[in-house]
Structure formats: structure tokens, C-alpha cells
Residue frames relative to the residue before (quaternion, step in Angstrom):
aa qw qx qy qz dx dy dz
M 1.0000 0.0000 0.0000 0.0000 0.00 0.00 0.00
A 0.4730 -0.6944 0.4706 0.2696 3.59 -0.94 0.91
K 0.5021 -0.6343 0.4971 0.3136 3.54 -1.14 0.72
P 0.5004 -0.6363 0.4754 0.3445 3.58 -1.03 0.65
Q 0.3827 -0.7157 0.5395 0.2242 3.56 -1.08 0.76
F 0.1597 -0.7714 0.6106 0.0818 3.55 -0.89 0.94
H 0.0595 -0.7914 0.6085 0.0014 3.55 -0.78 1.02
R 0.1958 -0.7728 0.5950 0.1017 3.52 -0.64 1.15
K 0.4929 -0.6385 0.4997 0.3157 3.54 -1.06 0.76
S 0.4311 -0.7056 0.5028 0.2518 3.56 -0.86 0.97
I 0.2928 -0.7427 0.5752 0.1784 3.54 -1.07 0.78
R 0.5177 0.6422 -0.4057 0.3937 3.59 1.29 0.10
L 0.5485 -0.5849 0.4785 0.3578 3.55 -1.26 0.47
H 0.4501 -0.6837 0.5084 0.2674 3.54 -0.89 0.95
D 0.8548 0.1109 -0.1100 0.4948 3.59 -0.97 0.88
F 0.5080 0.6065 -0.4606 0.4024 3.61 1.05 0.65
N 0.3573 -0.7239 0.5526 0.2074 3.56 -0.96 0.88
Y 0.2241 -0.8266 0.5081 0.0910 3.57 -0.23 1.30
S 0.5947 0.4815 -0.4113 0.4953 3.57 1.19 0.49
S 0.3837 0.7416 -0.4673 0.2906 3.58 1.31 0.13
S 0.5439 -0.5899 0.4847 0.3483 3.53 -1.14 0.67
G 0.4905 0.6392 -0.4908 0.3316 3.54 -1.02 0.83
A 0.5696 -0.5946 0.4606 0.3314 3.51 -1.40 -0.08
Y 0.1014 -0.7766 0.6216 0.0139 3.53 -1.10 0.88
F 0.2423 -0.7368 0.6163 0.1364 3.55 -0.99 0.92
V 0.0297 -0.8156 0.5778 -0.0114 3.60 -0.66 1.08
T 0.1035 -0.7362 0.6657 0.0637 3.48 -1.27 0.68
I 0.0435 -0.7874 0.6143 -0.0259 3.55 -0.80 1.07
C 0.2155 -0.8161 0.5300 0.0811 3.57 -0.67 1.13
A 0.5303 -0.5993 0.5034 0.3259 3.51 -1.24 0.61
Y 0.6483 -0.5142 0.3998 0.3943 3.54 -1.22 0.57
R 0.8424 0.0142 -0.0902 0.5311 3.55 -0.83 1.12
K 0.4731 -0.7050 0.4029 0.3418 3.57 1.30 0.42
E 0.2735 0.7678 -0.5225 0.2503 3.53 1.10 0.81
S 0.4443 -0.6952 0.5037 0.2560 3.57 -1.05 0.78
I 0.1443 0.8264 -0.5239 0.1478 3.55 0.26 1.31
F 0.6371 0.5771 -0.3260 0.3934 3.60 1.19 -0.40
G 0.7791 -0.2323 0.1861 0.5517 3.59 1.10 -0.52
D 0.4046 -0.6670 0.5630 0.2728 3.52 -1.33 -0.36
V 0.3333 -0.6883 0.5931 0.2519 3.54 -1.27 0.38
K 0.0359 0.7832 -0.6156 0.0799 3.53 -0.73 1.17
N 0.8344 -0.0329 -0.0304 0.5493 3.56 -0.75 1.10
C 0.6759 -0.5334 0.2649 0.4341 3.57 1.00 0.97
D 0.6215 0.4728 -0.3666 0.5058 3.60 1.21 0.47
V 0.4055 -0.6899 0.5396 0.2614 3.56 -1.09 0.71
V 0.1268 -0.7541 0.6424 0.0511 3.55 -0.88 1.05
L 0.2686 -0.8159 0.4971 0.1228 3.56 -0.36 1.27
K 0.3623 -0.6580 0.6161 0.2370 3.50 -1.25 0.69
E 0.7466 -0.3937 0.2714 0.4625 3.59 -1.28 0.07
V 0.6821 0.4750 -0.3015 0.4671 3.59 0.86 -0.90
G 0.6085 0.5454 -0.3485 0.4591 3.60 1.10 -0.61
C 0.6278 0.5200 -0.3196 0.4831 3.57 1.10 -0.72
M 0.6291 0.5193 -0.3287 0.4760 3.59 1.06 -0.73
V 0.6200 0.5344 -0.3310 0.4696 3.57 1.02 -0.84
D 0.6584 0.5145 -0.2989 0.4609 3.58 0.89 -0.96
Q 0.6625 0.5060 -0.3016 0.4626 3.58 0.92 -0.91
C 0.6771 0.4927 -0.2993 0.4574 3.60 0.87 -0.93
W 0.6097 0.5430 -0.3539 0.4563 3.58 1.05 -0.72
H 0.7235 0.4465 -0.2567 0.4597 3.56 0.80 -0.99
D 0.6192 0.5292 -0.3364 0.4726 3.60 1.29 -0.22
I 0.4125 0.7420 -0.4618 0.2570 3.62 1.20 -0.25
P 0.6920 0.4808 -0.3239 0.4303 3.69 0.73 -0.84
R 0.5646 0.5763 -0.3969 0.4378 3.63 1.17 -0.36
H 0.7377 0.3939 -0.2112 0.5060 3.58 1.06 -0.75
F 0.7612 0.1934 -0.1047 0.6102 3.57 1.22 -0.52
P 0.2113 -0.8445 0.4781 0.1164 3.60 0.21 1.28
M 0.6368 0.5301 -0.3408 0.4442 3.61 1.16 -0.37
V 0.6058 0.5705 -0.3391 0.4388 3.59 1.32 0.01
E 0.0685 -0.7230 0.6848 0.0607 3.51 -1.22 0.75
L 0.3170 -0.7556 0.5466 0.1726 3.55 -0.98 0.86
D 0.2127 -0.7459 0.6231 0.1007 3.51 -1.18 0.72
E 0.8248 -0.1595 0.1300 0.5267 3.60 -1.06 -0.68
F 0.0424 0.7929 -0.6014 0.0878 3.57 -1.07 0.84
I 0.0601 0.7815 -0.6210 0.0119 3.55 -1.18 0.59
V 0.2684 -0.6942 0.6411 0.1869 3.52 -1.22 0.68
M 0.1430 -0.7655 0.6250 0.0544 3.56 -0.75 1.11
P 0.7248 -0.4486 0.2721 0.4466 3.64 -1.16 0.21
N 0.8347 0.1273 -0.0530 0.5331 3.62 0.95 -0.77
H 0.7757 0.1899 -0.1573 0.5809 3.60 1.20 0.34
V 0.2585 -0.7215 0.6090 0.2044 3.52 -1.37 0.12
H 0.1505 -0.7344 0.6531 0.1073 3.52 -1.29 0.58
G 0.1664 0.7946 -0.5763 0.0935 3.55 -0.99 0.75
I 0.3097 -0.7042 0.6047 0.2062 3.49 -1.32 0.41
I 0.1046 -0.7806 0.6162 0.0070 3.53 -0.84 1.11
W 0.1849 -0.7534 0.6229 0.1006 3.54 -0.95 0.96
I 0.1537 -0.7334 0.6533 0.1081 3.56 -0.95 0.90
R 0.2112 -0.7915 0.5671 0.0853 3.55 -0.68 1.14
D 0.7230 -0.4224 0.3250 0.4395 3.55 -1.33 0.16
H 0.3355 -0.7875 0.4872 0.1731 3.59 -0.40 1.25
D 0.6219 0.5983 -0.3535 0.3611 3.56 1.00 -0.78
R 0.7167 0.4264 -0.2552 0.4893 3.58 1.16 -0.49
I 0.6549 0.4991 -0.3043 0.4790 3.58 1.28 0.04
S 0.3040 -0.7394 0.5688 0.1934 3.56 -0.87 0.90
V 0.0745 -0.7941 0.6029 0.0193 3.54 -1.08 0.74
G 0.6760 0.5093 -0.3616 0.3911 3.52 -1.31 0.22
A 0.7190 -0.4227 0.3248 0.4459 3.52 -1.35 0.11
N 0.8482 0.0625 -0.0892 0.5184 3.57 -0.96 0.90
D 0.5770 -0.6299 0.3408 0.3927 3.58 1.21 0.64
Y 0.4070 0.6713 -0.5137 0.3462 3.61 1.05 0.68
L 0.4365 -0.6720 0.5246 0.2875 3.54 -0.99 0.79
P 0.4770 -0.6468 0.4933 0.3327 3.60 -1.02 0.68
L 0.6267 -0.5217 0.4103 0.4084 3.55 -1.24 0.41
R 0.6042 -0.5544 0.4155 0.3937 3.56 -1.13 0.64
G 0.7948 0.2528 -0.2067 0.5115 3.56 -0.86 0.98
H 0.7112 0.3690 -0.2468 0.5450 3.58 1.24 -0.08
G 0.6829 0.5006 -0.3456 0.4045 3.54 -1.22 0.32
T 0.7576 -0.4171 0.2857 0.4128 3.49 -1.37 -0.11
S 0.4360 -0.6554 0.5540 0.2710 3.53 -1.01 0.87
K 0.2956 -0.7845 0.5264 0.1413 3.56 -1.04 0.73
T 0.4017 0.7118 -0.4811 0.3170 3.60 1.08 0.63
I 0.6350 -0.5022 0.4083 0.4218 3.55 -1.26 0.31
G 0.6166 0.5611 -0.3400 0.4352 3.60 1.07 -0.70
S 0.6831 0.4680 -0.2982 0.4748 3.59 0.92 -0.84
I 0.6124 0.5409 -0.3507 0.4577 3.59 1.10 -0.63
V 0.6751 0.4787 -0.2886 0.4815 3.58 0.88 -0.96
R 0.6359 0.5286 -0.3251 0.4589 3.59 0.96 -0.85
G 0.6600 0.5041 -0.3069 0.4648 3.61 0.93 -0.87
F 0.6310 0.5260 -0.3217 0.4708 3.58 1.02 -0.79
K 0.6794 0.4907 -0.2963 0.4580 3.58 0.83 -0.98
I 0.6483 0.5094 -0.3152 0.4699 3.59 0.96 -0.84
G 0.6332 0.5448 -0.3315 0.4385 3.60 0.96 -0.83
V 0.6602 0.4898 -0.3092 0.4782 3.59 0.97 -0.84
V 0.6523 0.5116 -0.3213 0.4577 3.59 0.91 -0.87
K 0.6412 0.5193 -0.3309 0.4578 3.61 0.97 -0.78
M 0.6758 0.4760 -0.2953 0.4791 3.60 1.00 -0.78
Y 0.7536 0.4111 -0.2063 0.4696 3.56 0.89 -0.97
G 0.3467 -0.7910 0.4475 0.2322 3.58 1.10 -0.63
E 0.7286 0.3486 -0.2466 0.5355 3.60 1.18 0.26
L 0.5725 -0.5440 0.4783 0.3843 3.51 -1.33 0.31
I 0.0694 0.8295 -0.5505 0.0639 3.59 -0.55 1.07
W 0.6894 0.4813 -0.2791 0.4639 3.61 1.23 -0.15
Q 0.4842 -0.5714 0.5612 0.3523 3.52 -1.28 0.43
R 0.6802 -0.5431 0.3170 0.3768 3.53 -1.19 0.53
N 0.8081 0.2351 -0.1112 0.5285 3.59 0.86 -0.83
Y 0.2536 -0.7177 0.6102 0.2196 3.55 -1.23 -0.44
Y 0.3817 -0.6940 0.5548 0.2545 3.54 -1.28 0.21
E 0.0181 0.7857 -0.6183 -0.0086 3.54 -1.03 0.72
R 0.1235 -0.7526 0.6434 0.0666 3.48 -1.28 0.55
V 0.3705 -0.6917 0.5749 0.2320 3.53 -0.91 0.94
I 0.2797 -0.7543 0.5719 0.1602 3.58 -0.80 1.02
H 0.2603 -0.8421 0.4645 0.0859 3.53 -0.49 1.27
N 0.8271 0.0294 0.0220 0.5609 3.61 1.06 -0.57
E 0.7246 -0.4499 0.3129 0.4178 3.56 -1.34 0.19
N 0.6339 0.5392 -0.3409 0.4372 3.61 0.96 -0.80
E 0.6463 0.5022 -0.3055 0.4866 3.58 0.99 -0.86
L 0.6403 0.5410 -0.3201 0.4415 3.56 0.93 -0.93
F 0.6943 0.4663 -0.2851 0.4682 3.59 0.82 -0.94
A 0.6394 0.5205 -0.3285 0.4608 3.61 1.01 -0.76
I 0.6689 0.4860 -0.3010 0.4751 3.61 0.97 -0.82
R 0.6098 0.5328 -0.3530 0.4687 3.60 1.00 -0.74
K 0.6594 0.5072 -0.2981 0.4681 3.58 0.92 -0.93
Y 0.6286 0.5388 -0.3231 0.4584 3.58 1.00 -0.85
I 0.6663 0.4999 -0.2996 0.4651 3.59 0.90 -0.94
I 0.6784 0.5032 -0.2960 0.4461 3.58 0.82 -0.99
K 0.7522 0.4035 -0.2085 0.4774 3.58 0.94 -0.90
N 0.3790 0.7693 -0.4570 0.2360 3.60 1.24 -0.07
P 0.6708 0.4889 -0.3340 0.4467 3.67 0.83 -0.78
L 0.6125 0.5646 -0.3514 0.4274 3.61 1.11 -0.62
K 0.7276 0.4216 -0.2164 0.4960 3.57 1.19 -0.60
W 0.3652 0.7865 -0.4501 0.2129 3.58 1.30 -0.06
E 0.6508 0.5354 -0.3291 0.4261 3.60 0.88 -0.85
M 0.7378 0.3865 -0.2212 0.5073 3.60 1.11 -0.61
D 0.4411 0.7181 -0.4462 0.3011 3.60 1.27 -0.11
P 0.4156 -0.7262 0.4838 0.2568 3.62 -0.70 1.02
E 0.6532 0.5054 -0.3163 0.4667 3.61 1.22 -0.37
K 0.4826 0.6603 -0.4437 0.3663 3.60 1.27 -0.13
P 0.4501 -0.6809 0.4979 0.2929 3.58 -0.78 0.96
R 0.2580 -0.7613 0.5812 0.1268 3.55 -0.97 0.92
P 0.5581 -0.5872 0.4466 0.3799 3.58 -1.09 0.60
K 0.4481 -0.6830 0.5083 0.2727 3.56 -1.05 0.80
R 0.3617 -0.7372 0.5321 0.2064 3.55 -1.02 0.85
């Protein structure tokens, strides 16, 4: 008997090239949204060891994806928020000794491949499944959006107590 097919609705924009130059706001959640990365104390995030690994892997992204520039970023207890800029790939050399990979070979340059590489890097360092299966991204269309998202990221710890995703003590 054939296995049933499961089709999840895509959260991506239809017909959008996710390797396009521009800014992307990403949110990546911990598995089961468990607070494993740290705690918020006095409106500041205090990272645990795995949270420090997450922070390190995030800041290493441009080493693996030279066309990427990082913007505002924060590790929260059970998720991360960050802004990733994809720059014009044609002017950036990649690969060993700055050789471009053969056409059709080498690293994909989409926001999905960047996030996937980041998540894999953390798992390799930590050695356990710590991420939810997917992630959320938003294409940033203009300066007003960019500034609003930067402000949201910076102020995220201040809103932690009211965050609906914050795990609540069991009664």
C-alpha cells in the first residue's frame, strides 16, 4: 500500500527569486520552541553555552557565504532574529582560493541555503537536534521596513515577558 503524501503549504513568496540581492529578515525557532539558548534577566539576554554557539555560527555565515553581509541579530531563549543582506554575487569570488565553482556546482546562494547552512553548523557544534524544521523569512522592501525590523530585533528582550511564544510554567 502506498504511503500517504503530505503536502505542507509553502510560506515562501510564489515566483520570488530568493537569491536576489537585498535584505531578508529571518526568524528561526528552537525545536518545540524550548528555551535552550538562554534566559532573559533584567531585559537582557544571558546566553547558555548553546546560545553562544548559535551566536558564533551566525557571525560565521559570511565566511561560508561571501555574498552575505549581516545586519541586526539577536539570540532569544527559544528563537533567533536576524537580518541577512545578499549582495551582488557576480562581483564576489567564492570557493577555495577564490575560484568560482563550475556552473551548476557549488554552494547555492539562496536565503534558504544560507539558513540551512547556519542551522547545520550549530547542530554540528552542539551535536543534537535543536531547530524546528522550517524558518520564517520576510523580504525587506524599503528603508522604513528595515528600520522597523531593526528596532523590533533590538527591543525583543524588553518584550519577552509578554511574548506569546515564551514558555509558561506548567500548572
